[in-house]
C-alpha positions as CSV (number, residue, x, y, z in Angstrom):
1,M,0.2,-9.9,-21.5
2,Q,-0.4,-6.5,-20.0
3,I,-2.5,-6.3,-16.8
4,E,-4.2,-3.2,-15.4
5,F,-3.8,-2.9,-11.6
6,V,-4.6,-0.7,-8.7
7,K,-2.2,-0.3,-5.7
8,M,-4.2,0.2,-2.5
9,E,-3.4,0.3,1.2
10,G,-5.3,-0.1,4.4
11,A,-3.4,1.4,7.3
12,G,-0.2,0.7,5.4
13,N,-1.1,-2.9,4.5
14,D,-0.6,-2.7,0.8
15,Y,-1.6,-5.0,-2.0
16,V,-1.7,-5.1,-5.8
17,Y,-5.4,-5.3,-6.9
18,V,-6.6,-6.6,-10.2
19,D,-10.2,-6.2,-11.4
20,A,-10.7,-9.7,-12.9
21,I,-14.4,-8.9,-13.5
22,A,-13.6,-6.1,-16.0
23,A,-11.0,-8.2,-17.8
24,P,-10.0,-11.8,-17.7
25,F,-7.0,-12.8,-15.6
26,P,-5.1,-16.1,-15.7
27,V,-5.7,-17.2,-12.1
28,A,-3.3,-20.1,-12.6
29,R,-0.5,-17.4,-12.9
30,A,-1.6,-15.5,-9.7
31,S,1.1,-17.1,-7.5
32,D,3.9,-16.1,-9.9
33,A,2.4,-12.6,-10.3
34,A,2.2,-12.2,-6.6
35,R,5.9,-13.0,-6.1
36,A,7.1,-10.8,-9.0
37,W,4.8,-7.8,-8.4
38,S,5.2,-7.7,-4.6
39,D,9.0,-7.3,-4.9
40,R,9.8,-3.8,-3.6
41,H,12.9,-3.4,-5.7
42,F,12.1,-5.1,-9.0
43,G,8.3,-5.1,-8.9
44,I,5.4,-2.8,-7.9
45,G,6.0,-3.4,-4.2
46,A,3.3,-4.9,-2.0
47,D,2.4,-7.4,0.7
48,G,0.7,-9.5,-2.0
49,L,-1.9,-9.8,-4.8
50,I,-5.6,-9.6,-4.5
51,L,-8.0,-10.4,-7.3
52,L,-11.5,-9.0,-7.5
53,L,-13.7,-11.7,-9.0
54,P,-17.4,-12.2,-9.7
55,G,-19.4,-13.4,-6.7
56,R,-21.6,-16.4,-6.6
57,T,-23.7,-15.6,-3.5
58,A,-22.4,-12.0,-3.1
59,P,-21.8,-9.1,-5.5
60,V,-18.0,-9.8,-5.6
61,R,-15.4,-12.3,-4.4
62,M,-11.8,-11.7,-3.3
63,A,-8.9,-14.1,-3.7
64,M,-5.5,-13.3,-2.2
65,W,-1.9,-14.5,-2.5
66,N,0.9,-13.5,-0.1
67,A,4.1,-11.8,-1.3
68,D,5.9,-15.2,-1.4
69,G,3.2,-16.6,-3.8
70,S,1.3,-18.7,-1.2
71,R,-2.5,-18.6,-1.1
72,G,-4.1,-16.8,1.8
73,A,-7.6,-17.4,3.1
74,M,-8.4,-14.0,4.5
75,C,-7.0,-10.4,4.8
76,G,-8.9,-7.9,6.9
77,N,-7.3,-4.8,5.3
78,G,-7.4,-6.4,1.9
79,L,-11.2,-7.0,2.4
80,R,-11.7,-3.4,3.3
81,C,-9.8,-2.2,0.2
82,V,-11.8,-4.7,-2.0
83,A,-15.0,-3.1,-0.6
84,R,-13.8,0.3,-1.8
85,L,-12.8,-0.9,-5.2
86,A,-16.0,-2.8,-5.7
87,F,-18.1,0.2,-4.7
88,E,-16.1,2.6,-6.9
89,R,-16.3,0.2,-9.9
90,G,-20.1,-0.1,-9.5
91,Y,-20.2,-3.8,-8.6
92,A,-22.0,-2.9,-5.4
93,R,-24.8,-0.3,-5.5
94,A,-25.2,0.4,-1.8
95,P,-22.4,1.2,0.8
96,A,-23.2,-1.9,2.8
97,F,-22.8,-5.3,1.0
98,A,-21.2,-8.7,1.2
99,V,-17.9,-10.1,-0.2
100,E,-17.1,-13.7,-0.6
101,T,-13.7,-14.8,0.7
102,D,-12.0,-18.2,1.2
103,A,-12.9,-17.9,4.9
104,G,-16.6,-17.3,4.1
105,V,-18.9,-14.5,3.2
106,R,-18.1,-11.2,5.0
107,A,-20.1,-8.0,5.4
108,V,-18.5,-4.7,4.6
109,E,-19.7,-1.1,4.9
110,L,-18.3,2.2,3.6
111,R,-18.7,5.1,6.0
112,L,-19.5,8.2,3.9
113,R,-19.1,11.8,4.9
114,D,-20.2,14.6,2.6
115,G,-20.3,12.0,-0.2
116,E,-16.7,10.9,0.3
117,I,-15.5,7.6,1.7
118,D,-14.3,8.4,5.3
119,A,-13.6,4.9,6.6
120,I,-14.4,1.3,5.7
121,A,-15.6,-1.4,8.1
122,A,-15.4,-5.1,7.6
123,D,-17.0,-7.9,9.7
124,L,-14.4,-10.6,10.1
125,G,-16.9,-13.2,11.4
126,P,-16.4,-15.2,14.6
127,V,-12.8,-14.6,15.9
128,Q,-11.5,-17.4,18.1
129,V,-8.9,-17.0,20.9
130,A,-7.6,-19.5,23.4
131,D,-8.4,-19.3,27.1
132,A,-4.8,-20.0,28.1
133,A,-1.4,-19.0,26.6
134,V,1.2,-21.5,25.5
135,D,5.0,-21.2,25.7
136,V,7.0,-21.8,22.6
137,E,10.8,-21.9,22.6
138,V,12.6,-20.4,19.6
139,G,16.3,-19.8,19.4
140,G,16.7,-20.2,23.1
141,R,14.0,-17.6,23.8
142,L,10.7,-18.6,25.5
143,V,7.8,-16.9,23.7
144,R,4.4,-16.9,25.4
145,C,1.6,-16.9,22.8
146,V,-2.2,-16.6,22.9
147,L,-3.4,-18.6,19.9
148,G,-6.3,-17.4,17.8
149,D,-8.1,-17.7,14.4
150,A,-9.9,-15.1,12.2
151,G,-10.1,-17.3,9.1
152,N,-6.3,-17.6,9.3
153,P,-4.0,-18.6,12.2
154,H,-2.6,-16.1,14.7
155,A,-0.3,-16.0,17.8
156,V,-0.5,-13.0,20.0
157,V,2.6,-12.1,22.1
158,F,1.9,-9.6,24.8
159,L,5.0,-7.5,25.6
160,D,6.0,-5.7,28.8
161,G,7.8,-3.0,26.7
162,S,7.5,-1.4,23.4
163,P,7.2,-3.5,20.2
164,D,9.8,-1.2,18.7
165,D,12.4,-2.7,21.0
166,Y,11.5,-6.3,20.3
167,P,13.2,-8.5,17.7
168,V,9.9,-8.9,15.7
169,R,11.4,-10.1,12.5
170,E,13.8,-12.6,14.1
171,V,11.2,-14.2,16.4
172,G,8.4,-13.9,13.8
173,A,10.5,-15.7,11.2
174,A,11.6,-18.4,13.6
175,L,8.0,-19.2,14.6
176,Q,7.1,-19.9,10.9
177,S,9.2,-23.1,11.0
178,H,8.3,-24.2,14.5
179,P,6.6,-27.6,14.8
180,R,3.8,-25.9,16.7
181,F,2.7,-24.1,13.5
182,P,3.1,-26.5,10.6
183,G,1.4,-24.2,8.2
184,G,3.0,-21.0,9.5
185,V,1.3,-18.4,11.6
186,N,0.7,-14.6,11.7
187,V,2.3,-13.2,14.9
188,E,1.2,-10.1,16.7
189,F,3.6,-8.4,19.1
190,V,1.4,-6.3,21.4
191,Q,1.9,-3.7,24.1
192,V,-1.2,-2.7,26.1
193,Q,-1.6,1.0,26.5
194,P,-3.9,3.0,28.7
195,D,-7.6,3.7,27.7
196,D,-8.1,0.3,26.0
197,R,-5.5,0.9,23.3
198,L,-2.9,-1.5,21.9
199,R,0.4,-0.9,20.1
200,Q,1.2,-3.7,17.6
201,R,3.7,-4.9,15.2
202,T,2.8,-7.9,13.0
203,F,4.9,-10.6,11.2
204,E,2.7,-12.2,8.6
205,R,3.2,-15.6,7.2
206,G,4.1,-15.4,3.6
207,S,4.9,-11.7,3.7
208,G,7.1,-11.0,6.7
209,E,6.6,-7.9,8.8
210,T,3.9,-5.6,7.4
211,L,2.8,-2.2,8.5
212,A,-0.6,-3.4,9.5
213,C,-2.7,-6.6,9.7
214,G,-6.5,-6.4,10.0
215,T,-7.2,-9.9,11.2
216,G,-4.2,-9.6,13.5
217,A,-5.6,-6.5,15.1
218,A,-8.9,-8.3,15.6
219,V,-7.3,-11.3,17.2
220,A,-5.1,-9.1,19.4
221,A,-8.1,-7.2,20.6
222,A,-10.0,-10.4,21.2
223,A,-7.1,-11.8,23.2
224,A,-6.7,-8.7,25.2
225,L,-10.4,-8.7,26.0
226,R,-10.5,-12.4,26.8
227,H,-7.5,-12.2,29.1
228,G,-8.7,-9.0,30.9
229,R,-6.0,-6.7,29.6
230,V,-8.5,-4.1,28.3
231,R,-12.1,-3.3,29.2
232,G,-13.6,-2.7,25.7
233,P,-15.9,-3.0,24.0
234,V,-14.1,-0.9,21.4
235,V,-10.4,-1.5,21.2
236,E,-8.1,0.9,19.3
237,V,-5.1,-0.8,17.7
238,A,-2.2,1.4,16.7
239,L,-0.2,-0.3,14.0
240,R,2.9,1.0,12.2
241,G,0.9,2.2,9.2
242,G,-2.2,3.5,11.0
243,V,-5.0,2.9,13.5
244,L,-7.8,0.4,13.3
245,R,-10.8,0.2,15.6
246,V,-12.1,-3.2,16.7
247,R,-15.6,-3.7,18.0
248,P,-17.9,-6.6,18.7
249,S,-21.0,-7.1,16.6
250,G,-23.3,-10.0,17.7
251,G,-20.7,-12.7,18.1
252,T,-18.3,-11.4,15.5
253,L,-15.7,-8.7,15.4
254,V,-15.7,-5.7,13.1
255,I,-12.5,-3.7,12.1
256,E,-12.8,-0.2,10.9
257,G,-10.2,2.3,9.5
258,P,-8.8,4.0,6.4
259,A,-8.4,2.4,2.9
260,R,-7.2,4.3,-0.1
261,T,-5.9,4.0,-3.6
262,V,-2.1,4.8,-3.9
263,F,-1.8,4.6,-7.7
264,R,-2.9,2.8,-10.9
265,G,-0.9,1.3,-13.6
266,V,-0.3,-1.4,-16.2
267,V,2.2,-4.2,-15.6
268,A,3.3,-7.2,-17.7
269,L,2.4,-10.7,-16.5
270,P,5.7,-12.3,-15.5
271,Q,7.2,-14.8,-17.9
């Protein structure tokens, strides 16, 4: 079975997108497809698979699977790319609309400049962060985490030095099997910069280290604001694949940044 796909990325957070409105897709095979297609040596190469599906209470719905085939409830950059794909395919007529996700209905908006898409914003809904940090021991190392939730679980680790000098993959992987996080956790390793800016590397559950994480940027910004590390209200988060801006909006957090199509193609459904 041949499947048409679009490879898209938001600040380097890349996924394989399949328009399951235009043509039927065997959703029961999505986990297998995510594993096969995400492989960066023998597949397309991605952080996972996202399906664009008909909406029930919104124009469209997104469903996502991580690179290891596990189901994910939310992806902020994936949501922003879905917004672009839905608008370009004509499933949404106006640049501001809603998308259904497993974490709830989320508002998106395309920022247009001279008729072209300049940036895409996504409202992630209420983002929760803890008032106090917790210490977690992994491999003889004490890691202080601020726990949060943006429709998926997060742990923010504020660093004194650069994230580039921190063992992100080692610590991030170790936290996935820690009893504190029985379902795994997305981990943000964050250095606070001057002028309300953050530098961040992210280890995502089910995908490993990624170049960006939209929900992770939102939770990191919320934790930095809650713990008085930045003033706000707008927090700029510099990720390895690009920059996202996080701002409050009536009790929720909005992320805004680039989202683009990398290439299109046709791929066989894995046997």
